[in-house]
N, CA, C, O and the ligand as a Tripos MOL2 file, in Angstrom:
@<TRIPOS>MOLECULE
protein
  257   255    65     0     0
PROTEIN
NO_CHARGES

@<TRIPOS>ATOM
      1 N           7.6120   -8.4730   26.8910 N.3       1 MET1
      2 CA          8.5640   -8.5940   25.7850 C.3       1 MET1
      3 C           9.8190   -7.7800   26.0810 C.2       1 MET1
      4 O           9.7370   -6.6750   26.6180 O.2       1 MET1
      5 N          10.9870   -8.3290   25.7270 N.am      2 GLU2
      6 CA         12.2470   -7.6300   25.9900 C.3       2 GLU2
      7 C          13.0600   -7.4830   24.7090 C.2       2 GLU2
      8 O          12.9200   -8.2590   23.7640 O.2       2 GLU2
      9 N          13.9080   -6.4720   24.7090 N.am      3 CYS3
     10 CA         14.8100   -6.2460   23.5850 C.3       3 CYS3
     11 C          15.6940   -7.4840   23.3900 C.2       3 CYS3
     12 O          16.2910   -7.9840   24.3430 O.2       3 CYS3
     13 N          15.7700   -7.9630   22.1640 N.am      4 LYS4
     14 CA         16.5630   -9.1550   21.8970 C.3       4 LYS4
     15 C          18.0550   -8.8740   22.0760 C.2       4 LYS4
     16 O          18.8470   -9.7760   22.3500 O.2       4 LYS4
     17 N          18.4110   -7.6130   21.9140 N.am      5 SER5
     18 CA         19.8180   -7.2500   21.9440 C.3       5 SER5
     19 C          20.3260   -6.8990   23.3470 C.2       5 SER5
     20 O          21.3830   -7.3770   23.7570 O.2       5 SER5
     21 N          19.5700   -6.0560   24.0940 N.am      6 CYS6
     22 CA         20.0670   -5.5950   25.3940 C.3       6 CYS6
     23 C          19.1860   -6.0080   26.5710 C.2       6 CYS6
     24 O          19.5720   -5.8030   27.7220 O.2       6 CYS6
     25 N          18.0230   -6.5810   26.3140 N.am      7 GLY7
     26 CA         17.1750   -7.0540   27.4030 C.3       7 GLY7
     27 C          16.3000   -5.9980   28.0530 C.2       7 GLY7
     28 O          15.5980   -6.2940   29.0200 O.2       7 GLY7
     29 N          16.3260   -4.7710   27.5430 N.am      8 ALA8
     30 CA         15.4640   -3.7220   28.0870 C.3       8 ALA8
     31 C          14.0080   -4.0380   27.7680 C.2       8 ALA8
     32 O          13.7150   -4.6660   26.7500 O.2       8 ALA8
     33 N          13.0860   -3.6010   28.6450 N.am      9 PRO9
     34 CA         11.6670   -3.8310   28.3590 C.3       9 PRO9
     35 C          11.2650   -3.1000   27.0730 C.2       9 PRO9
     36 O          11.6600   -1.9560   26.8450 O.2       9 PRO9
     37 N          10.4860   -3.7710   26.2510 N.am     10 LEU10
     38 CA         10.0880   -3.2160   24.9540 C.3      10 LEU10
     39 C           8.6890   -2.6490   24.9980 C.2      10 LEU10
     40 O           7.7580   -3.2980   25.4760 O.2      10 LEU10
     41 N           8.5430   -1.4250   24.4910 N.am     11 GLY11
     42 CA          7.2160   -0.8380   24.3600 C.3      11 GLY11
     43 C           6.5570   -1.3110   23.0770 C.2      11 GLY11
     44 O           7.2080   -1.8070   22.1570 O.2      11 GLY11
     45 N           5.2440   -1.1390   23.0490 N.am     12 LYS12
     46 CA          4.4520   -1.4760   21.8730 C.3      12 LYS12
     47 C           4.9560   -0.7390   20.6210 C.2      12 LYS12
     48 O           5.0560   -1.3160   19.5390 O.2      12 LYS12
     49 N           5.2660    0.5440   20.8030 N.am     13 ASP13
     50 CA          5.7490    1.3500   19.6800 C.3      13 ASP13
     51 C           7.1030    0.8640   19.1720 C.2      13 ASP13
     52 O           7.3890    0.9240   17.9760 O.2      13 ASP13
     53 N           7.9320    0.3820   20.1020 N.am     14 GLU14
     54 CA          9.2590   -0.0960   19.7040 C.3      14 GLU14
     55 C           9.1450   -1.3740   18.8770 C.2      14 GLU14
     56 O           9.8910   -1.5730   17.9180 O.2      14 GLU14
     57 N           8.2210   -2.2210   19.2540 N.am     15 ILE15
     58 CA          7.9780   -3.4380   18.4610 C.3      15 ILE15
     59 C           7.4570   -3.0480   17.0790 C.2      15 ILE15
     60 O           7.8690   -3.6090   16.0640 O.2      15 ILE15
     61 N           6.5520   -2.0850   17.0620 N.am     16 ALA16
     62 CA          5.9480   -1.6710   15.7930 C.3      16 ALA16
     63 C           6.9720   -1.0220   14.8640 C.2      16 ALA16
     64 O           6.9850   -1.2960   13.6630 O.2      16 ALA16
     65 N           7.8320   -0.1610   15.4180 N.am     17 ILE17
     66 CA          8.7760    0.5400   14.5440 C.3      17 ILE17
     67 C           9.8440   -0.4360   14.0380 C.2      17 ILE17
     68 O          10.3390   -0.2920   12.9200 O.2      17 ILE17
     69 N          10.1910   -1.4130   14.8490 N.am     18 TYR18
     70 CA         11.1310   -2.4410   14.3680 C.3      18 TYR18
     71 C          10.5340   -3.1530   13.1610 C.2      18 TYR18
     72 O          11.1910   -3.3410   12.1370 O.2      18 TYR18
     73 N           9.2810   -3.5410   13.3090 N.am     19 LYS19
     74 CA          8.6290   -4.2480   12.2010 C.3      19 LYS19
     75 C           8.5200   -3.3570   10.9650 C.2      19 LYS19
     76 O           8.7160   -3.8030    9.8340 O.2      19 LYS19
     77 N           8.2050   -2.0940   11.2110 N.am     20 ARG20
     78 CA          8.0120   -1.1700   10.0870 C.3      20 ARG20
     79 C           9.3240   -0.9020    9.3490 C.2      20 ARG20
     80 O           9.3470   -0.8230    8.1210 O.2      20 ARG20
     81 N          10.4130   -0.7640   10.1020 N.am     21 LEU21
     82 CA         11.6840   -0.3640    9.4850 C.3      21 LEU21
     83 C          12.5730   -1.5450    9.1050 C.2      21 LEU21
     84 O          13.3910   -1.4350    8.1920 O.2      21 LEU21
     85 N          12.4210   -2.6620    9.7930 N.am     22 VAL22
     86 CA         13.3690   -3.7610    9.5690 C.3      22 VAL22
     87 C          12.7060   -4.9560    8.8890 C.2      22 VAL22
     88 O          13.1130   -5.3660    7.8020 O.2      22 VAL22
     89 N          11.6880   -5.5070    9.5340 N.am     23 ASP23
     90 CA         11.1030   -6.7400    9.0030 C.3      23 ASP23
     91 C           9.6600   -6.8610    9.4710 C.2      23 ASP23
     92 O           9.3840   -7.1910   10.6250 O.2      23 ASP23
     93 N           8.7650   -6.5880    8.5610 N.am     24 ARG24
     94 CA          7.3530   -6.5820    8.9070 C.3      24 ARG24
     95 C           6.8690   -7.9250    9.4370 C.2      24 ARG24
     96 O           5.9220   -7.9930   10.2200 O.2      24 ARG24
     97 N           7.5310   -8.9890    9.0020 N.am     25 GLY25
     98 CA          7.1090  -10.3260    9.4260 C.3      25 GLY25
     99 C           7.8550  -10.8500   10.6390 C.2      25 GLY25
    100 O           7.6940  -12.0110   11.0120 O.2      25 GLY25
    101 N           8.6730  -10.0020   11.2600 N.am     26 ALA26
    102 CA          9.4650  -10.4630   12.4060 C.3      26 ALA26
    103 C           8.5590  -10.8360   13.5710 C.2      26 ALA26
    104 O           7.5970  -10.1250   13.8610 O.2      26 ALA26
    105 N           8.8610  -11.9520   14.2460 N.am     27 PRO27
    106 CA          8.1070  -12.2510   15.4690 C.3      27 PRO27
    107 C           8.4710  -11.2480   16.5550 C.2      27 PRO27
    108 O           9.5810  -10.7160   16.5520 O.2      27 PRO27
    109 N           7.5450  -10.9750   17.4960 N.am     28 ASP28
    110 CA          7.8060  -10.0030   18.5620 C.3      28 ASP28
    111 C           9.1130  -10.3160   19.2970 C.2      28 ASP28
    112 O           9.8090   -9.4000   19.7360 O.2      28 ASP28
    113 N           9.4440  -11.5860   19.4310 N.am     29 GLY29
    114 CA         10.6480  -12.0010   20.1540 C.3      29 GLY29
    115 C          11.9470  -11.6030   19.4670 C.2      29 GLY29
    116 O          13.0120  -11.6600   20.0810 O.2      29 GLY29
    117 N          11.8740  -11.2040   18.2130 N.am     30 ASP30
    118 CA         13.0690  -10.7810   17.4770 C.3      30 ASP30
    119 C          13.2820   -9.2770   17.5140 C.2      30 ASP30
    120 O          14.2750   -8.7810   16.9830 O.2      30 ASP30
    121 N          12.3650   -8.5470   18.1320 N.am     31 CYS31
    122 CA         12.4290   -7.0920   18.0700 C.3      31 CYS31
    123 C          13.4500   -6.5350   19.0640 C.2      31 CYS31
    124 O          13.7290   -7.1490   20.0940 O.2      31 CYS31
    125 N          14.0020   -5.3620   18.7390 N.am     32 VAL32
    126 CA         14.9360   -4.6860   19.6400 C.3      32 VAL32
    127 C          14.3770   -3.3190   20.0340 C.2      32 VAL32
    128 O          13.5060   -2.7770   19.3540 O.2      32 VAL32
    129 N          14.8860   -2.7670   21.1440 N.am     33 CYS33
    130 CA         14.4170   -1.4700   21.6180 C.3      33 CYS33
    131 C          14.8790   -0.3560   20.6760 C.2      33 CYS33
    132 O          15.7080   -0.5850   19.7960 O.2      33 CYS33
    133 N          14.3450    0.8350   20.8640 N.am     34 LYS34
    134 CA         14.6750    1.8930   19.9070 C.3      34 LYS34
    135 C          16.1320    2.3320   20.0070 C.2      34 LYS34
    136 O          16.6910    2.8030   19.0170 O.2      34 LYS34
    137 N          16.7580    2.1920   21.1660 N.am     35 SER35
    138 CA         18.1850    2.5190   21.2800 C.3      35 SER35
    139 C          19.0120    1.5660   20.4310 C.2      35 SER35
    140 O          19.9100    1.9910   19.7040 O.2      35 SER35
    141 N          18.7080    0.2820   20.5260 N.am     36 CYS36
    142 CA         19.4530   -0.7120   19.7440 C.3      36 CYS36
    143 C          19.1260   -0.5660   18.2580 C.2      36 CYS36
    144 O          19.9980   -0.7360   17.4050 O.2      36 CYS36
    145 N          17.8840   -0.2530   17.9570 N.am     37 LEU37
    146 CA         17.4880   -0.0650   16.5600 C.3      37 LEU37
    147 C          18.2160    1.1480   15.9650 C.2      37 LEU37
    148 O          18.6950    1.0990   14.8320 O.2      37 LEU37
    149 N          18.2920    2.2290   16.7380 N.am     38 ALA38
    150 CA         18.9920    3.4280   16.2740 C.3      38 ALA38
    151 C          20.4660    3.1080   16.0050 C.2      38 ALA38
    152 O          21.0280    3.5330   14.9960 O.2      38 ALA38
    153 N          21.0790    2.3570   16.9200 N.am     39 ALA39
    154 CA         22.4890    1.9900   16.7500 C.3      39 ALA39
    155 C          22.6600    1.1360   15.4880 C.2      39 ALA39
    156 O          23.6070    1.3100   14.7200 O.2      39 ALA39
    157 N          21.7320    0.2250   15.3020 N.am     40 ARG40
    158 CA         21.8180   -0.6660   14.1510 C.3      40 ARG40
    159 C          21.6500    0.0860   12.8320 C.2      40 ARG40
    160 O          22.2990   -0.2330   11.8360 O.2      40 ARG40
    161 N          20.7720    1.0870   12.8400 N.am     41 LEU41
    162 CA         20.5280    1.8670   11.6240 C.3      41 LEU41
    163 C          21.4780    3.0590   11.5220 C.2      41 LEU41
    164 O          21.4530    3.8020   10.5410 O.2      41 LEU41
    165 N          22.3220    3.2320   12.5550 N.am     42 MET42
    166 CA         23.2740    4.3390   12.6160 C.3      42 MET42
    167 C          22.5980    5.7010   12.4900 C.2      42 MET42
    168 O          23.0380    6.5690   11.7370 O.2      42 MET42
    169 N          21.5170    5.8600   13.2510 N.am     43 VAL43
    170 CA         20.8120    7.1380   13.3270 C.3      43 VAL43
    171 C          20.6170    7.4670   14.8100 C.2      43 VAL43
    172 O          20.6920    6.5690   15.6480 O.2      43 VAL43
    173 N          20.3640    8.7610   15.1540 N.am     44 PRO44
    174 CA         20.0800    9.0890   16.5580 C.3      44 PRO44
    175 C          18.7190    8.5300   16.9940 C.2      44 PRO44
    176 O          17.8260    8.3410   16.1680 O.2      44 PRO44
    177 N          18.5690    8.2680   18.3000 N.am     45 VAL45
    178 CA         17.2980    7.7570   18.8270 C.3      45 VAL45
    179 C          16.1460    8.7000   18.4770 C.2      45 VAL45
    180 O          15.0210    8.2640   18.2330 O.2      45 VAL45
    181 N          16.4510   10.0090   18.4570 N.am     46 GLU46
    182 CA         15.4050   10.9870   18.1160 C.3      46 GLU46
    183 C          14.8180   10.7170   16.7300 C.2      46 GLU46
    184 O          13.6390   10.9740   16.4870 O.2      46 GLU46
    185 N          15.6420   10.2020   15.8320 N.am     47 ALA47
    186 CA         15.1540    9.9000   14.4800 C.3      47 ALA47
    187 C          14.1440    8.7500   14.5220 C.2      47 ALA47
    188 O          13.1960    8.7080   13.7390 O.2      47 ALA47
    189 N          14.3730    7.8190   15.4560 N.am     48 ILE48
    190 CA         13.4300    6.7050   15.6110 C.3      48 ILE48
    191 C          12.1150    7.2340   16.1810 C.2      48 ILE48
    192 O          11.0340    6.8650   15.7210 O.2      48 ILE48
    193 N          12.2200    8.1130   17.2010 N.am     49 ASP49
    194 CA         11.0110    8.7200   17.7740 C.3      49 ASP49
    195 C          10.2230    9.4680   16.7020 C.2      49 ASP49
    196 O           8.9960    9.3900   16.6490 O.2      49 ASP49
    197 N          10.9500   10.1980   15.8440 N.am     50 ALA50
    198 CA         10.2850   10.9560   14.7880 C.3      50 ALA50
    199 C           9.5690   10.0160   13.8170 C.2      50 ALA50
    200 O           8.4690   10.3090   13.3490 O.2      50 ALA50
    201 N          10.2060    8.8910   13.5250 N.am     51 LYS51
    202 CA          9.5900    7.8970   12.6270 C.3      51 LYS51
    203 C           8.3140    7.3260   13.2480 C.2      51 LYS51
    204 O           7.3010    7.1530   12.5700 O.2      51 LYS51
    205 N           8.3840    7.0360   14.5510 N.am     52 ILE52
    206 CA          7.2090    6.5040   15.2550 C.3      52 ILE52
    207 C           6.0530    7.4960   15.1300 C.2      52 ILE52
    208 O           4.9280    7.1190   14.8000 O.2      52 ILE52
    209 N           6.3510    8.7750   15.4000 N.am     53 GLU53
    210 CA          5.3120    9.7980   15.2950 C.3      53 GLU53
    211 C           4.7890    9.9100   13.8730 C.2      53 GLU53
    212 O           3.5890   10.0710   13.6480 O.2      53 GLU53
    213 N           5.7070    9.8230   12.9160 N.am     54 HIS54
    214 CA          5.3120    9.9150   11.5090 C.3      54 HIS54
    215 C           4.3530    8.7910   11.1360 C.2      54 HIS54
    216 O           3.2960    9.0390   10.5570 O.2      54 HIS54
    217 N           4.7210    7.5520   11.4670 N.am     55 PHE55
    218 CA          3.8690    6.4320   11.0690 C.3      55 PHE55
    219 C           2.5270    6.4490   11.8060 C.2      55 PHE55
    220 O           1.5030    6.0420   11.2590 O.2      55 PHE55
    221 N           2.5490    6.9250   13.0540 N.am     56 LYS56
    222 CA          1.2750    7.0850   13.7770 C.3      56 LYS56
    223 C           0.3980    8.1040   13.0620 C.2      56 LYS56
    224 O          -0.8060    7.9100   12.9010 O.2      56 LYS56
    225 N           1.0330    9.1950   12.6380 N.am     57 SER57
    226 CA          0.2660   10.2930   12.0320 C.3      57 SER57
    227 C          -0.3560    9.8960   10.6930 C.2      57 SER57
    228 O          -1.3910   10.4350   10.3030 O.2      57 SER57
    229 N           0.2740    8.9580    9.9950 N.am     58 ILE58
    230 CA         -0.3070    8.5220    8.7280 C.3      58 ILE58
    231 C          -1.2260    7.3100    8.9140 C.2      58 ILE58
    232 O          -1.7690    6.7710    7.9500 O.2      58 ILE58
    233 N          -1.3870    6.8960   10.1750 N.am     59 GLY59
    234 CA         -2.3440    5.8310   10.4670 C.3      59 GLY59
    235 C          -1.8430    4.4330   10.1390 C.2      59 GLY59
    236 O          -2.6350    3.5430    9.8270 O.2      59 GLY59
    237 N          -0.5200    4.2360   10.2090 N.am     60 CYS60
    238 CA          0.0380    2.8970    9.9550 C.3      60 CYS60
    239 C          -0.6010    1.8770   10.8990 C.2      60 CYS60
    240 O          -0.6720    2.0970   12.1080 O.2      60 CYS60
    241 N          -1.0550    0.7790   10.3420 N.am     61 THR61
    242 CA         -1.7940   -0.1990   11.1340 C.3      61 THR61
    243 C          -0.9350   -0.9120   12.1860 C.2      61 THR61
    244 O          -1.4680   -1.4890   13.1340 O.2      61 THR61
    245 N           0.3880   -0.8730   12.0210 N.am     62 LEU62
    246 CA          1.2600   -1.5010   13.0270 C.3      62 LEU62
    247 C           1.2160   -0.7450   14.3450 C.2      62 LEU62
    248 O           1.5360   -1.3080   15.3910 O.2      62 LEU62
    249 N           0.8230    0.5230   14.3090 N.am     63 PHE63
    250 CA          0.8570    1.3650   15.5100 C.3      63 PHE63
    251 C          -0.5040    1.5180   16.1760 C.2      63 PHE63
    252 O          -0.7440    2.5230   16.8460 O.2      63 PHE63
    253 N          -1.3700    0.5840   16.0160 N.am     64 LYS64
    254 CA         -2.6850    0.6500   16.6680 C.3      64 LYS64
    255 C          -2.5530    0.2360   18.1270 C.2      64 LYS64
    256 O          -3.5440    0.2210   18.8570 O.2      64 LYS64
    257 ZN         17.9720   -2.8080   23.2550 Zn       65 ZN65
@<TRIPOS>BOND
     1     1     2 1
     2     2     3 1
     3     3     4 2
     4     3     5 am
     5     5     6 1
     6     6     7 1
     7     7     8 2
     8     7     9 am
     9     9    10 1
    10    10    11 1
    11    11    12 2
    12    11    13 am
    13    13    14 1
    14    14    15 1
    15    15    16 2
    16    15    17 am
    17    17    18 1
    18    18    19 1
    19    19    20 2
    20    19    21 am
    21    21    22 1
    22    22    23 1
    23    23    24 2
    24    23    25 am
    25    25    26 1
    26    26    27 1
    27    27    28 2
    28    27    29 am
    29    29    30 1
    30    30    31 1
    31    31    32 2
    32    31    33 am
    33    33    34 1
    34    34    35 1
    35    35    36 2
    36    35    37 am
    37    37    38 1
    38    38    39 1
    39    39    40 2
    40    39    41 am
    41    41    42 1
    42    42    43 1
    43    43    44 2
    44    43    45 am
    45    45    46 1
    46    46    47 1
    47    47    48 2
    48    47    49 am
    49    49    50 1
    50    50    51 1
    51    51    52 2
    52    51    53 am
    53    53    54 1
    54    54    55 1
    55    55    56 2
    56    55    57 am
    57    57    58 1
    58    58    59 1
    59    59    60 2
    60    59    61 am
    61    61    62 1
    62    62    63 1
    63    63    64 2
    64    63    65 am
    65    65    66 1
    66    66    67 1
    67    67    68 2
    68    67    69 am
    69    69    70 1
    70    70    71 1
    71    71    72 2
    72    71    73 am
    73    73    74 1
    74    74    75 1
    75    75    76 2
    76    75    77 am
    77    77    78 1
    78    78    79 1
    79    79    80 2
    80    79    81 am
    81    81    82 1
    82    82    83 1
    83    83    84 2
    84    83    85 am
    85    85    86 1
    86    86    87 1
    87    87    88 2
    88    87    89 am
    89    89    90 1
    90    90    91 1
    91    91    92 2
    92    91    93 am
    93    93    94 1
    94    94    95 1
    95    95    96 2
    96    95    97 am
    97    97    98 1
    98    98    99 1
    99    99   100 2
   100    99   101 am
   101   101   102 1
   102   102   103 1
   103   103   104 2
   104   103   105 am
   105   105   106 1
   106   106   107 1
   107   107   108 2
   108   107   109 am
   109   109   110 1
   110   110   111 1
   111   111   112 2
   112   111   113 am
   113   113   114 1
   114   114   115 1
   115   115   116 2
   116   115   117 am
   117   117   118 1
   118   118   119 1
   119   119   120 2
   120   119   121 am
   121   121   122 1
   122   122   123 1
   123   123   124 2
   124   123   125 am
   125   125   126 1
   126   126   127 1
   127   127   128 2
   128   127   129 am
   129   129   130 1
   130   130   131 1
   131   131   132 2
   132   131   133 am
   133   133   134 1
   134   134   135 1
   135   135   136 2
   136   135   137 am
   137   137   138 1
   138   138   139 1
   139   139   140 2
   140   139   141 am
   141   141   142 1
   142   142   143 1
   143   143   144 2
   144   143   145 am
   145   145   146 1
   146   146   147 1
   147   147   148 2
   148   147   149 am
   149   149   150 1
   150   150   151 1
   151   151   152 2
   152   151   153 am
   153   153   154 1
   154   154   155 1
   155   155   156 2
   156   155   157 am
   157   157   158 1
   158   158   159 1
   159   159   160 2
   160   159   161 am
   161   161   162 1
   162   162   163 1
   163   163   164 2
   164   163   165 am
   165   165   166 1
   166   166   167 1
   167   167   168 2
   168   167   169 am
   169   169   170 1
   170   170   171 1
   171   171   172 2
   172   171   173 am
   173   173   174 1
   174   174   175 1
   175   175   176 2
   176   175   177 am
   177   177   178 1
   178   178   179 1
   179   179   180 2
   180   179   181 am
   181   181   182 1
   182   182   183 1
   183   183   184 2
   184   183   185 am
   185   185   186 1
   186   186   187 1
   187   187   188 2
   188   187   189 am
   189   189   190 1
   190   190   191 1
   191   191   192 2
   192   191   193 am
   193   193   194 1
   194   194   195 1
   195   195   196 2
   196   195   197 am
   197   197   198 1
   198   198   199 1
   199   199   200 2
   200   199   201 am
   201   201   202 1
   202   202   203 1
   203   203   204 2
   204   203   205 am
   205   205   206 1
   206   206   207 1
   207   207   208 2
   208   207   209 am
   209   209   210 1
   210   210   211 1
   211   211   212 2
   212   211   213 am
   213   213   214 1
   214   214   215 1
   215   215   216 2
   216   215   217 am
   217   217   218 1
   218   218   219 1
   219   219   220 2
   220   219   221 am
   221   221   222 1
   222   222   223 1
   223   223   224 2
   224   223   225 am
   225   225   226 1
   226   226   227 1
   227   227   228 2
   228   227   229 am
   229   229   230 1
   230   230   231 1
   231   231   232 2
   232   231   233 am
   233   233   234 1
   234   234   235 1
   235   235   236 2
   236   235   237 am
   237   237   238 1
   238   238   239 1
   239   239   240 2
   240   239   241 am
   241   241   242 1
   242   242   243 1
   243   243   244 2
   244   243   245 am
   245   245   246 1
   246   246   247 1
   247   247   248 2
   248   247   249 am
   249   249   250 1
   250   250   251 1
   251   251   252 2
   252   251   253 am
   253   253   254 1
   254   254   255 1
   255   255   256 2
@<TRIPOS>SUBSTRUCTURE
     1 MET1         2 RESIDUE 1 A MET
     2 GLU2         6 RESIDUE 1 A GLU
     3 CYS3        10 RESIDUE 1 A CYS
     4 LYS4        14 RESIDUE 1 A LYS
     5 SER5        18 RESIDUE 1 A SER
     6 CYS6        22 RESIDUE 1 A CYS
     7 GLY7        26 RESIDUE 1 A GLY
     8 ALA8        30 RESIDUE 1 A ALA
     9 PRO9        34 RESIDUE 1 A PRO
    10 LEU10       38 RESIDUE 1 A LEU
    11 GLY11       42 RESIDUE 1 A GLY
    12 LYS12       46 RESIDUE 1 A LYS
    13 ASP13       50 RESIDUE 1 A ASP
    14 GLU14       54 RESIDUE 1 A GLU
    15 ILE15       58 RESIDUE 1 A ILE
    16 ALA16       62 RESIDUE 1 A ALA
    17 ILE17       66 RESIDUE 1 A ILE
    18 TYR18       70 RESIDUE 1 A TYR
    19 LYS19       74 RESIDUE 1 A LYS
    20 ARG20       78 RESIDUE 1 A ARG
    21 LEU21       82 RESIDUE 1 A LEU
    22 VAL22       86 RESIDUE 1 A VAL
    23 ASP23       90 RESIDUE 1 A ASP
    24 ARG24       94 RESIDUE 1 A ARG
    25 GLY25       98 RESIDUE 1 A GLY
    26 ALA26      102 RESIDUE 1 A ALA
    27 PRO27      106 RESIDUE 1 A PRO
    28 ASP28      110 RESIDUE 1 A ASP
    29 GLY29      114 RESIDUE 1 A GLY
    30 ASP30      118 RESIDUE 1 A ASP
    31 CYS31      122 RESIDUE 1 A CYS
    32 VAL32      126 RESIDUE 1 A VAL
    33 CYS33      130 RESIDUE 1 A CYS
    34 LYS34      134 RESIDUE 1 A LYS
    35 SER35      138 RESIDUE 1 A SER
    36 CYS36      142 RESIDUE 1 A CYS
    37 LEU37      146 RESIDUE 1 A LEU
    38 ALA38      150 RESIDUE 1 A ALA
    39 ALA39      154 RESIDUE 1 A ALA
    40 ARG40      158 RESIDUE 1 A ARG
    41 LEU41      162 RESIDUE 1 A LEU
    42 MET42      166 RESIDUE 1 A MET
    43 VAL43      170 RESIDUE 1 A VAL
    44 PRO44      174 RESIDUE 1 A PRO
    45 VAL45      178 RESIDUE 1 A VAL
    46 GLU46      182 RESIDUE 1 A GLU
    47 ALA47      186 RESIDUE 1 A ALA
    48 ILE48      190 RESIDUE 1 A ILE
    49 ASP49      194 RESIDUE 1 A ASP
    50 ALA50      198 RESIDUE 1 A ALA
    51 LYS51      202 RESIDUE 1 A LYS
    52 ILE52      206 RESIDUE 1 A ILE
    53 GLU53      210 RESIDUE 1 A GLU
    54 HIS54      214 RESIDUE 1 A HIS
    55 PHE55      218 RESIDUE 1 A PHE
    56 LYS56      222 RESIDUE 1 A LYS
    57 SER57      226 RESIDUE 1 A SER
    58 ILE58      230 RESIDUE 1 A ILE
    59 GLY59      234 RESIDUE 1 A GLY
    60 CYS60      238 RESIDUE 1 A CYS
    61 THR61      242 RESIDUE 1 A THR
    62 LEU62      246 RESIDUE 1 A LEU
    63 PHE63      250 RESIDUE 1 A PHE
    64 LYS64      254 RESIDUE 1 A LYS
    65 ZN65       257 GROUP 0 **** ****
């Protein structure tokens, strides 16, 4: 799977955080990498990493 926006390889966590923050029903092919997601949400990439850790820590099912 690749970022829809920049073509970078997408990690499992990046697909999950896109779904969690943008559109839970999005197909994997619509997902973007965390750099593009951060730019889109106008937050630093570190904020996306923190969100990933947060949702993992609360046991969000998207991050299995
Ligand atoms: Zn990207």
